[in-house]
N, C-alpha and C positions, 0 to 999 in steps of 0.2 A: 130601509134595512142597511146596516153597515156592511160594506164589502171588505173582504180580507185581501190584503195585497198579495199574500203568498199564493192564493188561489188564482188571482188574475195573472201573476207572473208565470205560474205553471201552465195556464191555458195559452198565454202568449208564446211561450217557448215551444209548446206542442204544435201550434199552428205554424210557427216559424220553421220548425224542423220538417214540417210537411210541405214546405215551400208554398204556403197559402198567402195570397195577396189579402191584405186587411187594412182597415182604418181603425185606429184607436181613438175613441171619443171620451173626453174627460170633462166633467163639470168643474170649472176652476173658480167660479164666483157666482153669487146671486144676490138680488135685492128683493125684499118682500118675502113671499112664500115660495118654496120650491119642494118638489117631492123627494129630493135627495140632497145629501150634504156635498160640499166641495170635495173633490177627490173621487167621486163616483165615476166608474168607467164602464165602457162596453166595447166589445170587439165586433166589428162589422166585416163580413165577407162579401164576396160578389153577389151572393144570393140572399143576403140579409143578415140578421143578428146571429152571431156565433156564441157570444158569452156576455154576461153582465147586464147591467141596466143603468141608465141615468135618470130613472124615475117613471118610465112608462108613459102612456097616454100621448097627448099631443106634442109634448116636449121631445119624447123619444122618437116619435114619428118624424118630426122635423129633423132631428139629428140623423136618422136613418136616410132620409132623402138626400141630405147634404153629403153624407158619407158615400152613398151609392153613386153619386155623380162623379166621384174621384176615380172610379174604375173605368171610365170611358177612355182614359189615356194611361199607358204604362210608363210615361215619363215621370221622372222624379218630381214630386210635389212638395214644396216647402211647407212645414207645419204652419197652421194658421188658426186663428180664433175668430169666433163670431159671437156678438152680443145681441140678444133678441128681447124686445119688449113682449111680455107674455100676452098682453091684450092685442096690441097692434100687429105683431109679427106671427104669433102662433094661434091667436083666436081663443085664448082662455079668458075666463071671466075674472080671475084673480089678477091683482096688479103686481108689478115688479118686473124684474128682468133676470136673465141668466146669461152667463158667458161660457161657451163651450170651446174646447181646444181639440183640433183634429190633426192626427198624425197618420200619414199614409206610408204603408210598408209594402213594397213589392219585392218578392224574392229575387235575389241576385242569381244570375246563372251560375251553376256549379262550376268551380274551378278545379279541374282535374290535373294532377301532376303525377307522372310516372318516372321513377328513378331506376335506371338499369345499373345494378351493382350495389353491393351492401358493404363495401370496404370502409376504410377509415374516414374518408371525407363524407361518404354517404351516411355513416353513423352520426356524424355531427349535423349534417344537413337535415336528416330525418327528425332529429330532436328539435330543430327549429321549425320545420314545416308542420309538424303535428300540432303546434300551437296556433297555426293560422287556419283560416276558414277555407280549407281545401280538402278534396278527396285525394288521398295519397296512396300510391301503390309502389312498392319496392320489389324489384325482380332480380333474382340471382340464382345461380346453379348450386350455390354452397349453403346448405341448410344451417351450418354452424354459424355463419355470418348473419343470416336472417334472424336466427334466434337471439342475437345480441341487440336487435332493434327494440325500441320501447313500444310495447303493446298497450298504449295509453289512450287510444282514441277509436271510437267506432267508425271513424272515417278513414282509418288507416288499415291497409292489408298488405301481406307479403305473398309473393308467388315464387315457388321454387320450381325451376324447370331447366332442362338442358337446351331447350329451343327458345332462346331469348328473343330472337327476332319474331318468332311466331306469336308472341304475346301482343305485338303491335296491333294485330287485327282485332283483338278483344277490347281495345281501348276506345273511349268515346272520341269522336272526330276532333274536338277542340282541346285535346289533352296537350299539356306541355311535357315534352320528353327531354330528359337529361341523362346523358350517357357517361358513366364513370365505372366501367367494368375493369377487368384485370389488365387491360392493355389494348393497344391498337388492333391487334388481330381479333379481339372480341368486339370492340366498338364498331369496326368497319362493316361487318355484315348486318348489324342492327341499323346503322346509319344508312346503309344502302337501301334497305327495305323502307325505312321511315321516309326517305326523300323521294324514292321512285314509285312507291305504291300507296302513299298516304299524303294528306295535306294538313299535317299538324301545324298549328299557328306558331309553335316554338319548338325547335330542335337544337339542343346544345350538347357539346362534347367537352369533357375536361381535357386539358392539355395545353400545349404551348402554341405559339404562332408557327413554329416549324411543323408541328403536327397538323395544324390547319392547312398549311401549304401542301403537305403530303396527301391529306384527305381530298383536297380540291383536285389535285392532279389525278388521283386514282378514281374519283367519282365523276369528275367533270361538273360538279355542283358547287354552288357558293351560298345557297340559302340555308345556312346553319350557323350557329354561334360557337366559335372556338377561338381563343380560350373561353371557357364557361365562367361567368362571373364578372363583376365590376372590377376596375383596375385600382384596387386598394388592398392594404393588408399584407401580411407575410404569407409564407408557405405553410403555416400551421393549419392543420385540418379544420379547426373551428373558424379561423379567419377566412379560409377559402370558402367554407360553407356560408358564412355571413355575406361574402361578396356575391355568392350565387343567389341567395335569397333576395338581395337587393335587386339583382338583375331580373329575376323572375317576377318580382312585384311590379317593377317598372313596365315590363312587357305585358303583364296581366292588366294593369290599368290602361295601357295604350290599347289593348285589344278590346276591352269592355267599353271604352269610349267610342270605338268604331262600330259597335253592334247597335 
């Protein structure tokens, strides 16, 4: 039976969005007789077949056994192929061989980013971050600024509150925190709580080296990033935002390598 690619893609995206570990098995070639055509696919989860078929019977059972072996380790597995003789390797009476391609997909840990402040730089930063694979929250006391942000992703939300520091306790433990509120007097109380009461893997504050020196003197802490962003570009909000995204991505990749 011919498989529709759109149906396979819909199922793959569904399981991916549900953070499901899976192995995609694709028949890529055969010699002799085979119960499916090249391109036939199935999705295998940790408990067995989730969707599709590569022909049923002994061929599919062999594919399931190989796919299920991949779940014994959560480490990244390079895609691989296997070619089997239908008689010798699978125990079928018909002659020929099949080649199967296996792709292992383990869900990546969710990357959470919280931006405090919805001003000019945050407006540009948000428009970049919503295009990335992250859960983004923007917090501000000014609803009119939050309303300017792009509501284009189900992984993006805004929080309007006068208690900005209080939002910190609602964030997942490994959230990346970026502060760009209306100024030092607003950043300081949030930064104080973030550093003293939480262990976020990344805390950054927009500003200058002089601001960093002042914050270090007031807090007695050095485990935060300020200025926020990589050292390139101009003071245009969009270029500042680009430098921030570059830094966030570098720190994200460093963190996930250590996990």
